[in-house]
N, C-alpha and C positions, 0 to 999 in steps of 0.2 A: 902288534900294530894297534894304535888307538882306534876306537870306534865312536860313532856319534853318541852312544850312551855314555862313554868316558867323558866326552866333551860336555854332554848334558849335566853329568854329575858334578864336574868341575865348575861349570858356568852357572849352575843353580837353575837351569831351565829344563823344559821337557825335550825329548828326543825329537819330536816333530818340529819343535821351535828350531832346534839345531839344523834339521834338514832344510827348513824354509830359509833360515838365515844364510846358509851355505849356497843355496840356489838364487839368492838375491831377492827373495819375495818381499813385497812391500807390506805384507802382513806382520813383518817384524820391524821394530823401531831401529833407528840408526844406532842407538846405544847398545841394544842387545845384540845387534848384528856385529858391532865392533867387538864386544866382549866375546862372543862365540868365535869369531875369526882369530882373535888373539889366542884363546885357549887352544884352538885347532893347530895354530902354528907351534905353540909351545909343546904340545903333545905329539907333534910330528905327524898329524893326521894326513892321510893320502886318500883321495877319492878312488874307490875301486870301480873297475869296469863291471858292467852288468851284462856282458855278452851272453852269458848262459841263461839269462832271464828274458832274452829278447821276445820270445813268444808269449810271455806273460805281461810284458810291459804295456802300459796304456799311455800313449804320447798325446799331449795337447798342442796342437799346432794352429797358429793363427794365419789364415789365408787372407792377405791384404789385397783388395782389389782397387784399381784405379777409379777416380771420380771423374766422370766424363762431363765436360762442359757441353759437348754436342751429343745428343742422345743416340745418333746413329753409330757412334764409335762402339756402343755396347753390342753391336750385331756381329762382330768379327770373330767370335769363337763360341763354342758350345760349352756352357758352364758345367754341365754334367760330366764332360770329358775331363775337365780340369779336376774335378773332386774325385772321380774314379781313378784316375792316374795317380793322384796323390796318395790315396788310400792304398792302392796296389804297391807303390813304392815304399811305404812304411811297413808293410807286412814283413814278418809275421806278427809284428806288434799291432795291437789295437790302436785306433786313433779317435781323438776328439778333435774335429776341425771346426774352428771358430772363425767366422767371416767378418772382416772389417772392411771399411772403406777408407782408403788413404787420402792424402791431401796435405797441404802445407802445415796444418795444425794437428796432424795425426799424432796421438799419444799411444805408444805401444803398451803402456802399463797404466791404464786410466783409473783402475780401482784397486784399493788395498786388498779387498776380499774377492777379487775376481778369479782367484786360483792361480796356480803356477802355469806359465807358458813355457813349453820345452823348446820351441823353435817357431821361426817365421818364414812364410813364403810370401814375397812380394811379387804379384803377378802383373806383367805387362806395364810396369811403371818403376821409376827409381825412388827408393826411400830417401828421405832428406838426410844430410849429414848429421843433423841433430839426432834423428831417430837412430842412425847407425852408431853414433857415439854411445848412446844409452844402452844399446844392445850389447856393445863391446864391454861397457862397465859392468854389465850384469853377467856377461859370459854366456849369453843366449845365442845360439847359432841361427843364421838366417841364409836363405838362398833367394836370388832374384831370378825371375822368369822373363826371358825374351828381352832383356836389356843387359848391357855390360856395365858393371860398376866396379871401378878399381878397389881391391882389398876385399871384395865380397864374392863368394862362390856364385857363379851365374850359369844358368842353363838356357841356351838360346837357340832359336831356329836359325838355320844357315840361310839367311836371306840372299846372300850373294850367289850361292850355289842354285837356289831356286830360280833366281832371274836368269842365270846361265842356262838352265834347262829350258826355260820359256823361250829365250832368244834363239837357242839351237833349234828347237822345234819350229818356230816361225821361219827362220831363215831356210831351213831344209825344205820348207813347202812353198816358198814364195820365189817367183822369178824376178820381180822388180820391187824389192822391199823399200819403202819410205817410211821409217819409223819415227814415232815421237813418244815422249815419256810424260804422263800426267800424274801430278801428286797434289796434295793439299797440305796446308800448314799444320803444325802441331804433332807431326809424327816423329820427328827427331831422328834418332839413330836408325829406326826402321827405314825411313825414307832415304837416308844417306847410304845405308848398306845396300839396299835394293838398287838404287840409282848407280852405285859404283859397279855392282855386278852387271848391270845393263850396258853401261859405257864400255867396260873392259871387254865384254863378250862380243859386242858389235864391232869394236875395234879389231878383235882377233879374227873376225870374218872379213876384214878389209874395208869396213864402212868408215867414212870420214864424217864426223859429226859437227854440227853447228849448234852448241849448247843453247845459245840465245833464242834460237828458233824451235829446236827439237826438245827442249826440256821445259815443260810448263808447270808452273807451281802456282796453284790457286789458293785464295784465303780460306775457302770452305766448299762444301758440297753445293751450296746454294749458287755459287758462281759457275757451276757447269751447266749453263743454259744451252738451249738448242741452237741459238745463233752462233755461239762460240764453237760449239762442237761441229756444226755444218762447215764453218770456216776451216777448222782443223781437217775435216775430212776431204776438203778440196786440195790440201797440200800434203797429206800423209795418208797412207793406205793401211797402216797398223798403229793403233793407240795402245801402248803398254801402260797399264794403270798400276798405281802403287799398291792397290788392294781391291778386293771384291766390291766394296762399297762404293768406291770411286768408279769402278768398271760398270757396276749396275746403273749408276746415274748416267754415265756416258752412253751406255746401250739405250737407255730410255730416251734420251735427247736425240740420239741419231735416228731412232725409230720415229720420233715426232717430226723429224725433218725429212723422212722418206729415204734415208740412207739404208741400203741393204747390208746387213752384217751376215756373213764375212765377205760376200762377193765384192762389194764396194770398199769396205773398210773392215779390217780385222780388229778385235778388242780382246785383250787378255786382262785377267785379274790376278789376285794373289791371296792366299790364305785358305781357299776352299772353305769359306765361312758359311753359316747357315743361309745367309742372303743369296749366296750363289745359286741355291736350289730353286729360287724364284725367278731367275733371269731367263729371258727368252730373246735370242737363242742362249742356250746354256753356255756359260762362260768356260773358256779354257783357263785353268788356274794352276796354282801350286799349293799343295796342302801344307798347313802349319801343324806340325805334330804335337797338338796340345796335350793328348793323353800321355805321350812319351816324354814331353817336356816335364809335365807334373810328375810322372812316375820317377824320372831321374832325380828330380828335386827331392822327392820323398826318400829315395834311397840314400841320397847324400845327407839329408838331415838325420835319418835313423842312424847312420854310421857315426855321425858326429856326436849325437846325443847318448847313444847307448855304448858304442865302442871307442869313443874318444878319438875316431879317425879323421884327420884333417881332410875336408872336402876339396875336390879338384877346383882350381880357380875358375876354369871356363870349360864348359862342355857345349859343343855345337852338334845339333841334330838336323839332318837334312830332311826336307819334306819331299813329296813325290809330285811329279807332273800329273795333272788331272785334265785329260782332254775333254773338250766340250765342242759346241757347234759354232762358237764365235771366231774360230780360226779356220783356215782352209784345210781340207783333208790332205793326207799324204800324197805326194806326187808319184810315189812308187807304186 
């Protein structure tokens, strides 16, 4: 079987250049890459698995984070859980995690001498079609966290199941439930999936919904003012919020208006985010398993990079119901 040293000798380059060329590194010119690939094909070169070297491998992973137009969007998860989970999933390989900020102009390979990247994790946003095309051309694996992108391995929180757990909890503890759903623009798939779970679960409990009145979609956090929230509290006794950030704002505005939570109006959040710990009363929420999402993404990447195992197209991980004081205690 031909080796990279055979290719290097035939192509007239160094073994390290052959390695970079076959990995698609920009440190190698197009002419040299083409010559190396041609020689590799002629010699029948086959890339070998490095399964037995997994414990000695050092993987360079780019963790691409979303660029938030609204600063409060950065409060919905603990970054340390994300990094810890990713490192755990990549074990026993060692890892170098490089953090990037995504966006419309994101370039996954900006520098010729930036070193080789073994894999990408796009956390809480969708990479552009242009970026995905470039990754496919280079043969670099990627995993998307908490979004579903066709043709790309994704690890997502089970938003629908989380909302089912919330609704079941509230329904079991309420005698005369009058629910509404509050969300804001820009949440895309997360909003849609959580709303779908909310609607389906309420219908399964026999509730007839009026979407025009019971589903409220605001442009942003700044539109959740006390006047609007007081008006809602007169019509509904439970406000299901799309996430903890929205719920924290709703709690604050209800408090300013003198509405007692949960005796006059219950409020629920979602994500068990860091901001939840600051809410009074403490929000009932559903945890987003950030650590487990990242750990599974790391395992998927390590298997793809080292063992050439095709990642699963979609993995859903359920969070846990986290009880707080913003909903009524159990009737039992």
